[in-house]
C-alpha positions as CSV (number, residue, x, y, z in Angstrom):
1,X,0.0,0.0,0.0
2,X,1.4,3.4,-0.9
3,X,2.5,5.5,2.0
4,X,0.1,8.3,1.2
5,X,-2.8,5.8,1.0
6,X,-1.8,4.3,4.4
7,X,-1.6,7.8,5.9
8,X,-5.1,8.6,4.7
9,X,-6.4,5.3,6.1
10,X,-4.9,5.9,9.5
11,X,-6.0,9.6,9.6
12,X,-9.6,8.9,8.5
13,X,-10.9,7.7,12.0
14,X,-9.3,10.7,13.7
15,X,-10.8,13.1,11.2
16,X,-14.2,11.5,11.6
17,X,-14.0,11.8,15.4
18,X,-13.1,15.5,15.3
19,X,-15.8,16.2,12.7
20,X,-18.4,14.3,14.9
21,X,-17.5,16.2,18.0
22,X,-17.8,19.6,16.2
23,X,-21.1,18.5,14.6
24,X,-22.5,17.6,18.0
25,X,-21.9,21.2,19.1
26,X,-24.1,22.7,16.4
27,X,-26.9,20.1,15.8
28,X,-29.5,19.3,18.4
29,X,-30.1,15.6,17.8
30,X,-33.1,15.6,20.2
31,X,-34.9,17.9,17.7
32,X,-33.8,15.8,14.8
33,X,-31.5,18.4,13.4
34,X,-29.1,17.3,10.6
35,X,-26.2,19.2,9.1
36,X,-27.1,21.4,6.1
37,X,-26.1,20.0,2.8
38,X,-24.8,22.4,0.0
39,X,-27.4,22.9,-2.7
40,X,-26.3,24.6,-6.0
41,X,-29.7,26.1,-6.5
42,X,-29.7,28.3,-3.4
43,X,-29.5,32.1,-3.0
44,X,-25.8,32.2,-3.8
45,X,-24.1,29.2,-5.3
46,X,-20.7,27.6,-5.4
47,X,-18.9,30.5,-7.0
48,X,-20.1,33.0,-4.3
49,X,-17.8,34.6,-1.7
50,X,-20.4,33.7,0.9
51,X,-19.9,30.0,0.3
52,X,-16.2,30.4,0.8
53,X,-16.4,32.6,3.9
54,X,-19.2,30.8,5.7
55,X,-17.6,27.4,5.0
56,X,-14.9,27.9,7.6
57,X,-16.0,26.7,11.0
58,X,-13.5,28.4,13.3
59,X,-13.7,31.9,11.7
60,X,-17.5,31.7,11.7
61,X,-17.6,30.9,15.4
62,X,-15.1,33.7,16.2
63,X,-17.2,36.1,14.1
64,X,-20.4,34.9,15.8
65,X,-19.1,35.8,19.2
66,X,-17.8,39.2,18.1
67,X,-21.1,40.1,16.3
68,X,-23.2,39.2,19.3
69,X,-21.1,41.4,21.6
70,X,-21.4,44.2,19.1
71,X,-25.2,43.8,18.6
72,X,-25.8,43.9,22.4
73,X,-24.4,47.5,22.5
74,X,-27.5,48.7,20.8
75,X,-30.2,49.4,23.5
76,X,-33.1,48.1,21.3
77,X,-31.3,44.9,20.3
78,X,-30.3,44.3,24.0
79,X,-33.9,44.9,25.1
80,X,-35.3,42.5,22.5
81,X,-33.0,39.7,23.8
82,X,-33.5,40.7,27.5
83,X,-37.3,40.9,27.3
84,X,-38.1,38.1,24.8
85,X,-35.4,35.5,25.0
86,X,-34.4,32.6,27.2
87,X,-30.7,33.4,26.7
88,X,-29.9,33.0,30.4
89,X,-30.8,29.4,30.3
90,X,-29.9,28.6,26.7
91,X,-27.1,30.8,25.3
92,X,-25.6,27.9,23.4
93,X,-29.0,27.2,21.9
94,X,-29.3,30.8,20.7
95,X,-25.9,30.7,19.0
96,X,-26.8,27.4,17.5
97,X,-30.0,28.7,16.0
98,X,-28.2,31.7,14.6
99,X,-25.6,29.3,13.0
100,X,-28.5,27.3,11.5
101,X,-30.0,30.3,9.9
102,X,-26.6,31.3,8.3
103,X,-26.1,27.7,7.1
104,X,-29.6,27.4,5.6
105,X,-29.6,30.8,3.9
106,X,-26.1,30.3,2.5
107,X,-26.1,26.6,1.4
108,X,-29.7,25.5,1.4
109,X,-32.0,25.3,-1.6
110,X,-33.8,28.6,-2.4
111,X,-37.1,27.4,-0.9
112,X,-35.4,26.4,2.3
113,X,-33.6,29.7,2.6
114,X,-36.8,31.7,1.9
115,X,-38.7,29.7,4.5
116,X,-36.0,30.4,7.1
117,X,-36.1,34.1,6.4
118,X,-39.9,34.1,6.6
119,X,-39.7,32.3,9.9
120,X,-37.3,34.9,11.4
121,X,-39.5,37.7,10.1
122,X,-42.5,36.1,11.8
123,X,-40.7,35.8,15.1
124,X,-39.5,39.4,14.9
125,X,-43.1,40.5,14.3
126,X,-44.0,39.6,17.9
127,X,-41.0,41.2,19.5
128,X,-41.7,44.8,20.7
129,X,-41.5,46.7,23.9
130,X,-40.3,49.8,25.7
131,X,-36.7,50.7,26.6
132,X,-35.9,51.8,30.2
133,X,-36.1,55.5,29.1
134,X,-39.6,54.9,27.7
135,X,-38.7,54.7,24.0
136,X,-40.7,52.0,22.1
137,X,-38.8,49.4,20.1
138,X,-39.8,46.6,17.7
139,X,-37.5,43.9,16.2
140,X,-38.8,44.6,12.7
141,X,-37.4,48.2,12.8
142,X,-35.4,48.5,9.5
143,X,-32.6,50.5,11.2
144,X,-32.4,47.9,14.0
145,X,-32.2,45.1,11.6
146,X,-29.5,47.0,9.7
147,X,-27.3,47.1,12.8
148,X,-27.7,43.4,13.4
149,X,-27.0,42.7,9.7
150,X,-23.9,44.9,9.4
151,X,-22.3,43.6,12.6
152,X,-22.7,40.0,11.5
153,X,-21.3,40.6,8.0
154,X,-18.3,42.6,9.2
155,X,-17.5,40.2,12.0
156,X,-17.8,37.1,9.8
157,X,-15.7,38.6,7.1
158,X,-13.0,40.0,9.5
159,X,-12.7,36.6,11.2
160,X,-12.3,35.0,7.8
161,X,-9.6,37.4,6.8
162,X,-7.7,37.0,10.1
163,X,-7.8,33.2,10.3
164,X,-8.3,32.0,6.7
165,X,-7.4,34.5,4.0
166,X,-5.3,37.5,5.2
167,X,-4.7,38.5,1.6
168,X,-8.4,38.6,0.6
169,X,-8.7,41.1,-2.3
170,X,-10.8,44.2,-1.6
171,X,-13.0,43.3,-4.6
172,X,-13.9,40.0,-2.9
173,X,-14.7,41.8,0.3
174,X,-17.1,44.2,-1.4
175,X,-18.7,41.3,-3.3
176,X,-19.3,39.6,0.1
177,X,-21.3,42.6,1.3
178,X,-23.2,42.7,-2.0
179,X,-24.2,39.1,-1.6
180,X,-25.1,39.4,2.1
181,X,-27.2,42.4,1.2
182,X,-29.7,40.0,-0.3
183,X,-30.3,38.5,3.1
184,X,-30.4,41.9,4.8
185,X,-33.0,43.2,2.5
186,X,-35.1,40.1,2.7
187,X,-35.2,40.4,6.5
188,X,-36.3,44.0,6.2
189,X,-33.0,45.9,7.0
190,X,-32.5,49.4,5.7
191,X,-29.9,50.7,4.9
192,X,-28.0,47.6,3.7
193,X,-24.3,48.1,2.9
194,X,-23.1,47.0,-0.5
195,X,-19.4,47.4,0.2
196,X,-16.9,47.4,3.1
197,X,-16.8,51.2,3.0
198,X,-20.6,51.4,3.3
199,X,-20.5,48.9,6.1
200,X,-17.9,50.8,8.1
201,X,-19.8,54.1,7.5
202,X,-23.0,52.5,8.9
203,X,-21.2,51.3,12.0
204,X,-19.7,54.8,12.5
205,X,-23.1,56.4,12.0
206,X,-24.7,54.0,14.6
207,X,-22.1,54.4,17.3
208,X,-23.7,57.5,19.0
209,X,-26.8,55.3,19.7
210,X,-24.8,52.6,21.4
211,X,-24.9,52.2,25.1
212,X,-23.5,49.9,27.8
213,X,-25.2,49.2,31.2
214,X,-25.6,46.4,33.7
215,X,-27.8,44.4,31.3
216,X,-25.2,44.7,28.5
217,X,-22.5,43.5,30.9
218,X,-24.7,40.6,32.0
219,X,-25.3,39.4,28.5
220,X,-21.6,39.7,27.7
221,X,-20.8,37.7,30.9
222,X,-23.1,34.9,29.9
223,X,-21.7,34.8,26.4
224,X,-18.1,34.7,27.6
225,X,-18.6,32.3,30.5
226,X,-20.9,29.7,29.0
227,X,-19.8,26.2,29.9
228,X,-18.5,23.9,27.1
229,X,-20.9,21.0,26.3
230,X,-18.1,18.5,27.1
231,X,-14.4,18.4,28.1
232,X,-13.2,17.9,24.6
233,X,-14.8,21.1,23.5
234,X,-13.4,23.2,26.3
235,X,-10.1,24.3,24.6
236,X,-12.0,25.1,21.4
237,X,-14.6,27.1,23.1
238,X,-12.3,29.1,25.3
239,X,-10.0,30.1,22.4
240,X,-13.1,30.9,20.3
241,X,-14.4,33.2,23.0
242,X,-11.1,35.0,23.5
243,X,-10.6,35.3,19.8
244,X,-14.1,36.8,19.5
245,X,-13.2,39.5,22.1
246,X,-9.9,40.1,20.3
247,X,-11.8,40.6,17.0
248,X,-13.8,43.5,18.5
249,X,-12.8,47.1,17.6
250,X,-11.1,48.7,20.6
251,X,-14.0,51.1,21.2
252,X,-16.4,48.2,21.6
253,X,-14.1,46.4,24.0
254,X,-13.9,49.6,26.1
255,X,-17.7,49.9,26.1
256,X,-18.0,46.3,27.4
257,X,-15.3,46.9,30.0
258,X,-13.3,44.0,28.5
259,X,-9.5,44.2,28.9
260,X,-7.4,44.7,25.8
261,X,-5.6,41.4,25.1
262,X,-2.3,43.0,24.3
263,X,-0.1,40.5,26.1
264,X,-2.2,37.4,25.3
265,X,-3.1,38.4,21.7
266,X,-0.3,36.4,20.1
267,X,-1.2,33.3,22.0
268,X,-4.9,33.7,21.3
269,X,-4.4,34.2,17.6
270,X,-1.8,31.4,17.2
271,X,-4.0,29.0,19.1
272,X,-7.1,29.9,17.1
273,X,-5.2,29.6,13.9
274,X,-4.0,26.1,15.0
275,X,-7.6,25.1,15.7
276,X,-8.8,26.5,12.4
277,X,-6.2,24.5,10.5
278,X,-7.0,21.3,12.4
279,X,-10.7,21.6,11.7
280,X,-10.1,22.3,8.0
281,X,-8.0,19.1,7.9
282,X,-10.8,17.2,9.7
283,X,-13.4,18.4,7.3
284,X,-11.5,17.6,4.1
285,X,-13.5,15.7,1.5
286,X,-12.6,12.2,2.8
287,X,-14.0,13.0,6.2
288,X,-17.6,13.8,5.1
289,X,-20.1,12.6,2.6
290,X,-20.0,14.0,-1.0
291,X,-21.5,17.5,-1.1
292,X,-21.2,18.3,2.6
293,X,-19.1,21.3,3.5
294,X,-17.2,22.0,6.7
295,X,-19.8,24.5,7.4
296,X,-22.6,22.0,6.7
297,X,-21.0,19.2,8.7
298,X,-20.5,21.3,11.8
299,X,-23.4,23.7,11.9
300,X,-27.2,23.6,12.1
301,X,-30.0,24.4,14.5
302,X,-33.1,26.6,13.8
303,X,-33.3,30.3,13.3
304,X,-33.7,32.9,16.0
């Protein structure tokens, strides 16, 4: 037997074990959830930048943590989660449902993606209330949805660039925002950035509205201290959480009262990069059925 064939044979069980452990983090077997399979007739397709960016498990997890921390700085987003969510008891479930929405809208068939978007819009239609200062809010507010949309897009893309493709061309970055605009508009967001420059301008324009109080800090604490589902997942989760904080802009870290990771940054980035490479190796084609992406094999779970 050729040496390379023997190496593949030996490595296959290890790859499968790693892939299974990661898949267990993102699929609720009790609800019958299965990994999302890539469908070429979806909203984007194999040639899209979204397929490339959203297919990297580690960078998506890091970006997910950063985007959630950014979103919670908006008083109305925070209020919607605080008043209408069971995040205290099921933070992992919330993150898993968000991951499922991203997976379905990116890789699912068009009908699946549209159904997921409709479901989220239906949920948002019931979320409304009043901020502590008496200002009314509702989840379907286009400006509020724009903030959620832009923080996710920027965070996912920045995590991809840091841990997967540091030399990503500016044109590809702009194309990513153009593609993601399709989801933002379908959810009712307005304005929806079509380029990195527009995305950064929207974040800058929204910053005067952002606030941090005891509720913001409580949500951040729960995000950053959630227990790992098992011992094997603990190193992955701890590095992912630290990398998510590291990905935040300095002004956002200051608003959350989180320390700047100047001393630990090299260790966090090196460790996260190591995990990213390991997971890419584990999800290579011979570790998963034909047509299943690393994203699809690892992520899934309802939209929130």
